VEXVOGU-477908 format. One record per residue: y, x, z of N, C-alpha, C, CB in turn. Coordinates in steps of 0.2 Angstrom, whole numbers, plus 5000, padded with zeros to 4 digits. Glycine has a CB too. Layout:
VEXVOGU-477908
YXZYXZYXZYXZ ...
***
This chain:
VEXVOGU-477908
545551865406545251795403544651825400545751755398 543851805400543551815397543051745395543251875400 542651745392542251685387541351675392542251725375 541451665397540751655399540451625396540451625404 539751605395539151615390538751555395538751695389 538951485393538751425396538551375390539351385402 537951395388537651385382537351305384537051445379 537351295377536951205375536351215372537451165369 535951175374535451155371535251195367535451095368 535451195362535651235353535751305353536351205349 536451315358536851375358536451435359537251385362 536251495354536151525353535351525353536551545354 535151475351534451465349534451415345534051455355 534151455337534151435331533951335332533651475327 534351295330534151245328533651205324534451235327 532951175324532551155320531951225321532951135312 532151265322531751315320531251335328532151375316 530551375327529951345332530451415338528851365329 530251415344530451425349530151505350530451365353 529851515344529451575343529751615339528851565341 530251605335530451635329531151675333530651585322 531151745329531551795330532251755330531551865324 532751755332533551745331533851775324534051785337 534051775321534351765316534851835319534751685316 535251845324535651865328535351945328535851825335 534751915331534151985332533952025326533351945335 533751995320533452035313534352065313533151965306 534752025313535552065310535552125314536352025311 535652105321535552165324535152225323535452145329 534652215321534152245318534152285313533752205315 534552255309534652285302535252345303534852215294 535652335308536152365311535852425313536552335315 535552425318535352505320534852515316535152505328 534352495309534052515305534452575303533852465301 535052555300535552605296535752645300536052585292 536052645308536252685310535852725314536752665313 535252705314534752775316534552815311533952755318 534552785306534452835299535052885300534452775290 535552865300536252905300536252955305536852865300 536052925312535852975318535653025317535452955323 534752975315534453055315534153085310533953055320 534553085304534453135301534953205304534653105295 535453205308535853255313535253265320536753195316 535053215322534753245328534053295326534553175334 533453255320533153305318533153365316532953285316 533853395313533753455311534253505318534053465303 534453455323534953485328534453545329535053435334 533853535334533453555336533153655332533053505335 532953625329532853705323533553745323532553675312 534053695323534753755320534753775326535653725315 534753735331535153775338534553815340535353715345 533953795341533553875343533453925339532953885346 533253905333533153945328533753975323532853915325 534053915323534753955318535354005323535253885314 535353975330535953995334535554025338536453945337 534854035340534354065346534554055352534354135347 534653975355535053975362534453955366535753925364 534253965371533753985375533653915381534054075379 533153915383532853855386533453835390532153875391 533853875395534353845398534953805396534553885400 535253855389535553795386535353725381535953835382 534753725380534453695376534453645381533953725373 534253645388534253585394534953555393534253625403 535553595394536153585394536453535388536553645395 536253575381536453525377535953445377536553565370 535053455379534953395379535153335385534453395379 535453365391535653335395536253295393535653365400 536853315389537153305386537153265382537353335385 536653275376536353215371536253165376535653235368 535753145381535453095385536453075390534653145391 536653115393537053075399537653065396537153115406 537853075388538653075388538653025386539053125384 538352975386538452895385538552855392537652865380 538352885396538152855401538752805406537752925406 539252845407539852805410540152745405540452865411 540152775400540452735397539952675392540852765393 539252645393538652595395539052565399537952605398 539252575405539552535410540252495407539752575415 540752545405541152515401541052465397541352545399 540852485393540352455385540352385389539452485382 539752375394539752305398540052285399539552295401 540652305404540852275408541652235404540952325413 541952275396542252245394541952195388542552295392 541352175386541152135384540952075387540852165381 540752085395541052035398541651985397541052045401 541952045399542652015403543152015398542952055410 542952035390543451995384542951955382543652035377 542151955381542051885380541851895375542351835380 541951955371541951975364541352035362542551995362 540852035364540052105363540052115357539252085363 540052055351540352085346540552155343540752065346 541452135346542052175345541752255349542852125349 541652235354541352295359541252355353540452255365 540452335352539852355349540252365343539352295349 540552355340540852365332541252435335541652285327 541752435343541852505340541552565343542552515340 540852555348540552585348540052605343540452565353 539952575336539452575330540152625325538952485327 540752645326541152645320541552715326541652555317 541452725331541652785334541152845333541652775342 540552845334539852885331539652875326539352865334 540052845319540152855312540552915312540352785309 541352905313541652935311541653025314542052895311 541253015319541053105321540653145317540553125328 540053115314539853135307540153175303539753105305 540653175303541253205298541553285301542053145298 541353275308541653335312541053395312541853295321 540553365310539953445313540053485308539053435313 540253475302540153535296540953575298540053495286 541353535302541753595303541653625312542753565302 541453595314541053655320540753715319540553625323 540253725314539953795311539453795317540553865310 539553855318539053895324539353875331538853985323 539953835331539953865340539853815343540653895342 539353815347539053785352539653715360538653855355 540053735360540453705362540653635361540853735362 540853665352541053605346540653565345541153625340 539953605344539653555341539253515351538953595334 539253535355539253495362539753435361539453535368 540153455359541053395358540853355356541653415352 540653365350540453315346539853275347540353345341 539253315349538753265353538953215356538453295358 539553235361539653185369540153115364540453235379 540453155359540853085356540753055354541053065354 540053055347539653015345538952985352539353075338 538753015357538352975362538952945364538053025368 539652945365539852935370540252845363540353025373 539952845359540052765353539352745355540152765343 538852795355538052735358538252685365537252795361 538352725370538652715377539152645376539052775380 539652635371540152585372539652525371540952595366 539252565363538952465361538152455360539052435352 537952525366537152485366537152415372536552545369 537452415379537452345383537752305381537652345389 538452285376538652235372537952225368539252245367 537752245362537352235359536452205362537552295357 536452235367535652225368535852145374535052325374 536652145376536652055377536752015373537152025382 536752035369536651985363536051975360537052015358 535852005361535052005363534851955365534952045368 534851935372534751925376535051855375534951955380 535651845374535951795372535751735367536351815370 535651775361535351735357534451695356535451785353 534351725364533451745363533251685369533051855367 532851645370532451605376532251665381531651565373 532151665386531951715391531151705390532251695398 530851675389530051695389529851735383529451635389 530551745377530351775372530651835371530351735367 530951875376531251925377531051975374531351925381 530452005378530052035377529952045367529652015382 529752015364529651995357530351995354529251935357 530651985357531451995353531652065354532151935356 531452095359531852165361531352205357531952195370 530552185355530252235353530152225345529552245357 530452175342530552165335531052195334530652105332 531852215337532352255336532052335338533052215341 531852345341531752405342531152425336531552425349 530852405334530452425330530952415323529852375330 531252405322531852405315532352475319532552305313 532552465322533052525325532352575324533452505333 531752605326531452635325531352675318531152605327 531252605313531052635306531552665304530852575300 532052655307532952715304532852765306533852705308 532552775313532252835316531752895311531752805321 531252815309530852855304531352885297530252785302 531252855295532052845289532352935288532952785292 532652955296533352965293532953045292534252955299 532553075297532353135296532053135287531953155303 531653125288531353115281531953155274531353015280 532453075274533053095269533253155270533653055270 533453185277533853235280533253295277533853225290 532553295280532053345277532153355267531053305280 532353275264532153255258532853315254532153155256 533553325259534053315255534153425257534753225258 533853445263533753495265533653545259533253485269 532953515256532553545254532853545245531953515257 533053475243533353485238533953525236533353445238 534453535240534953545238534953615246535453485238 534253635246534353725250534853705255534653795243 534653695261534753705266535753685267534353785267 535653635264536553645263536653565268536953625251 536753585274536953545279537453495280537053565284 537953505276538553485273538453415271538853535266 537953435266537753355262537453295267537053355255 536953335272536553295276537053265281536053345280 537653295283538153265288538653205284538753345291 538653235277539053185272538753115271539053215264 537953125270537553055269537553015275536753055267 537653085281537353025287538152985289536953085295 538553005286539352975288539152915283540153015286 539052925278539152835273538752805275538952835265 538152805279537752765282538152745287537152785285 538452765293538652745299538952715296538952785305 539352715291539952665289539852605286540452695286 539352605283538652535280538652495287537552575278 538352545290538252485296538652475300537852495301 539252475301539752445303540052365299540252485301 540152395292540152345288539652285287540052375283 538952305288538552255291538552205295538252265292 538752245301539052225308539452175309539452285310 540052205305540652145306540552105301541452185306 540152095296540152045290539652015291540252075283 539152015294538451985292537951965298538052035288 538251985303538151965311538451925315538252015315 538251885316538551835321538351815329538451765317 538951845332539051835341538551765342540151815343 538151775347537751715349538451665351537251725356 538151595350538451535351538351535358538251475348 538751485360538751465367539451495370538051495372 539851515368540251535373540651505373540351585373 540851455377541451395377541851395383540951315377 541451395389541951415396542251465397541551425401 542951445398543451525402543451545408544151545402 543251605411543251615418543651675418542551615422 543851685426544051765426543451825431544951775429 543351875428542751915430543051995431542051905424 542952005438543152075441542752125440543352085448 542952185442542552245441542252225447542752315439 542352205451541952205457541452135457542452205464 541552105453541052075454540552115449541152005452 540752125444539952175441539652205445540052245435 540052245450539652305456539152275460540252325463 539552215462538952155468538452145462539352065472 538252155459537552125455537152185458537652125444 537252255460536752285463536552265471536852355463 536752205472536652175480536152135478537252135483 536152105473535252075472534752135472535252025462 534452085476533652155478533252155470532852115486 533352115465532952145459533452185456532652085454 533752165454534152215450534152285452534852205450 534252275459534452345464533952385464534752325472 533352355465532352385465532452415457531452295466 532652375453532452405445532952465443532452325438 533652455447533852535444533852595446534352555444 533552575453533252635458532852685454532752595465 532152615454531552645451531452675442531052595452 531952625440532052645432532452725432532552575428 532952735435533452805438532852855443534152775445 532352845445531952875448531552925444531652825452 531152865438530752885433531252915427530452815432 531652895425532252925420532153005424533152885422 532453035429532453085432531953125430532353075437 531253105427530853155426530153145421530653165434 530753115416530853095408531353135406531253025406 530953195403531253255398531253225390530653355399 532153255388532353225382531953235376532953255381 532153195371531653205366531853285363531653135360 532353325364532353375360531753425362533153395359 531853425370531553465375530753465372531753435384 530453395372529853365371529553405366529953305369 530153395358529753395353529653485351530153355346 530153515356530253605355529453615358530953665361 529353585364528753595370528153585364528653525378 528153535360527453515355527653615351527553405346 527853595349527953655342527853715344528653655338 528053745350527853815353527253805356528453835358 526853755363526353755365525753735361526253745369 526053705356525353705350525453765346525353625344 525753795344525753855340526053815332524853875340 526353765330526553745324527053785322526853685323 527153795314527853835312528253805315528053835304 528953835313529653835315529853765310529953925312 529653765304529753735300529553645301529553765295 529253635305528853585306529153575313528153585305 529753585314530153545321530453465317530953615325 530853475311531253415309530953365308531553425305 530153385308529553335304529153315312529053385297 529253345319528753295323529253245324528453325331 529853245324530053145326529853085322530853135326 529453105316529053055313528653025316528653075308 528353075320527553055321527752985330526753165324 528153025333528352995337528652895333528753045341 529052905330529452835327529052805325529952835320 528352835321527952795316527652765323527352825309 527152765325527052755333527352695337527252815336 527952715339528252655342528452595338528852675346 528652635331528952575326528252525325529252605318 527652545323527152505324526852475330526652545323 527152495337526852475344527352425347526752545349 528152425344528452395351528552335349529252425355 528252275343528352205343527852195347528452165336 527152235345526652165350526752205359525452175347 526752265358526952275365527452245370527152335364 527852235365528452175367528152125368529052165363 527752085365527452015364526852005372526952015355 526552085371526052085377526352105385525552135375 526952115385527352105392527752055393527752165393 527652025386528151945389527351925392528551865379 526851935392526151885393526051915401525251895385 525752005400525652035406526052025412525552085406 526752045410527252075413527752125411527052085419 528352125410528752175409528652225413529252155408 528652225421528552295423528052305423528752315428 527452285424526852315422526652365416526652265421 526952335410527052375405527352435405527352355401 528052435408528552465409528252545414528952415412 527952525418527552575423527052585418527152535431 526552565413526152595411526252635403525752565412 526952625404527152665396527252715400527752655391 527552745405527952805408527052855411528552765417 526252815414525952835414525552885408525852795416 525652845403525552885393525952925393525752845386 526652945397527052985396526753045399527652975398 526453025405526253065410525653115406525953015417 525053075404524553125398524953165394524053075392 525353135392525853175385525853265388526953125384 526053255395526453315399526053355401526753285404 525353325403524853365404524553385399524353345407 524353385393524253395387524653455387524453345382 525153455387525753525386525853585391526453495386 525653535398525553605400524953645401525753605404 524153615396523753645396523953675390523253615398 524453685388524353745380524053725377524153805379 523553675374523253675369523553675363522953645370 523353725358523553715353523353695347523853765352 523553685340523353645335523553575334522853655334 523553555328523553495325523653425329523153505321 523053425332522753355331523153345340521653345329 523053425344523553395351524053385351523753435355 524453425344525353405344525253325341525953465338 524753305339524753215337524553175342524253195330 524053215345524153165353524853165356523853195359 524953215357525853205363526253145358526653325363 526053155353526753125348526753065350526853125339 526053015349525552975348525952925356524753005347 525752975361525752965367526552955368525353015372 527052975364527652995366528052925363528053075362 527752905358527752835354527652785359527152825349 527052785361527052715367527252705371526652695369 527552775374527852775378528552725378527752835380 528852765372529552705371529352635369530152715365 528852625364528552535364528652515371527652525363 528352545377528152525382528752535388527552555383 529252575386529952555388530552535389529952565390 530852565382531152555380531552485379531052585376 531352435375531752385374531452305382531552365364 530852325383530252315390530752325395529552375392 531052375397531552385402532252305402531952485400 532652325398533152285397532752205398533452305391 532252175393531852115393531752095400531052125390 531452145404531552125413531952135416531152165418 532552185413533252145419533452095416534152195420 533552075412533852005409533951965413533451975405 533451945414533251885419533651895426532451865420 533551945430533951945436534651965435533651975441 535151955429535551955428535851875427535551995424 536551865428536851785426537151795420537551755430 536951765417537251775410538051805407537251715409 538451765414539251795412539251865413539751765417 538851895417538951955417538251995415539151975424 538151955408537252005406537452085404536851955397 538152085400538152145397538152195401538552145393 538652175409538652225412538052255418539152215415 537852195417537052225423536552255420536352165427 536552225414536052285407536452355408536152245395 537252365407537352415407537452485415537952395404 537352425420537052475426536452505423536852435433 536252465425535052495425535052545417534052375422 535652535413535552575407536052655410535752525398 536352625413536952705416536452745422538052685423 536152725424535652755432535352785428535052705437 534952745424534352785418534652865416534352745408 535052835413535552885407535752955411536452835403 536052935415536252995421535753035424536652955429 535153015425534353035430534153065423533752965434 534253045418533753095412534353145410533353045404 534853125409535553215410535253275415536653195414 535453245421535053285427534553325427534953255432 534053265423533253285424533253345418532653195423 533653345412533453375406533653445411533953355397 534453435413534753515417534353555421535453515424 534153515425533453555429532853575426533253525433 532653545422531953555418532053595412531553485415 532753625410533153685407532853735411534053695406 533053735417533253775423532553815422533453735431 532153765424531353775427531153795422530953695431 531053785417530553835408530953875407530453795401 531653905409531953955410531754015414532353945410 531453985420531054025425530454035425531153995429 530153965421529253965424528853995417528953865426 529453975411528953965405528953885403528153985406 528753865396528953795396528153755399529253765387 527453795396526753755399527153765410525553815396 527053785409527253765418527653735421527353815423 528353715416528853685420528453605416529853705418 528053595410527753525409527253495414527453525403 526953555417526453555422526753535430525953625422 527353565433527853525437528153445435528353565439 528253455430528653375429528053305429528953375420 527353335427526853305429526853285436526453335426 526853335438526553305446527153255447526653385454 527853275446528453235449528453175445529153275450 528253155441528253085436527853055441527853085426 526953085441526853045444526853015453526553055442 527153045455527453035461528052975459527753105464 528352965456528852915453528352835450529252955445 528152855446527452815445527152775452526952865443 527052815456526752785463527052735464526752835469 527852775468528252735469528452665466528552765469 528752665460528752595455528152535455528752625447 527552595458527052545458526952505463526552575458 527152555469527352515477527952455477527652585484 528252475472529152415473528852355469530052455469 528952325472528952245467529752225465528552165473 529852245460530552235456530552175453530552285451 
***
């Protein structure tokens, strides 16, 4: 049995407040994501530096790790979404995912220089992200009126990205203060993960309106793809995801093609996070007005410009700054906007499952794309590989523009 979401007029929408107000559930989830991203990005920021310049891994291996980082959560996103709908308890399922990611931080000091162990820990960490993402996004959609979804996701992603901005700074500060003590970075990352779990458990309320119980099977979730709107969204998001290189590779590409010192690598995500954080809310509001699909495609056009700059192999901090700015704009136009676009295409009773289907298709495609890009970069070098990727992404954007989702 599960609890369906048949909302009353006030359920999930704060009574007596403006319809433009961001619901408390969204703000609470934003705080949880802020703390969690601080924890996660402390590790993510130092990982490329450690792998490329510490362990000396090549582009092919980096592509495999990047693909694992992106795709390990894919299948569990579907499982997390389905369980949230099946049990009618998205908060409980999200809590399990946040807890799993927090615990894995304790394993990194024990992995040492073992690439398989590091890969396994990354896989478990991303599995936690996979379990929690769809239930969390479903809670946002269930707490927010449909016309304000773009703004609500923008606020949440802005808070999430504030954590992504603070995490690398904290890691960089610790490594500078404690002279390369990676164990301290992982310990602080674990503590922040635990704090996020406590905040979610104690201070975030599950959206109201879960009053009617009914049974939903797995088949009902899979049947969602028979709907033309969600099916087209799923296919085009996956196609674009196939030609979207992972963050790890993009930052290495910026550092190497722009000729920056290797020590700058952990700081590059800050520029992406800063522009993403500043633009997420206004772009979300713009998506509500102009059309979420249009803004989603526009984000990929901006990413295409970044790929062209990397393909031209222009050196210097200005070029690096432009690429990272475009990377942040891309995230602001796509990350929450895609979920805001997909949510109205899915019945509320299957909201978490439907969002998880779209996220899973995109994550699997990105994982495959990362591995292929690693192989191309190993064979051609980075700049020509980004040129190939730019052409492929242009074709995918044109396909997305021709499809009315």
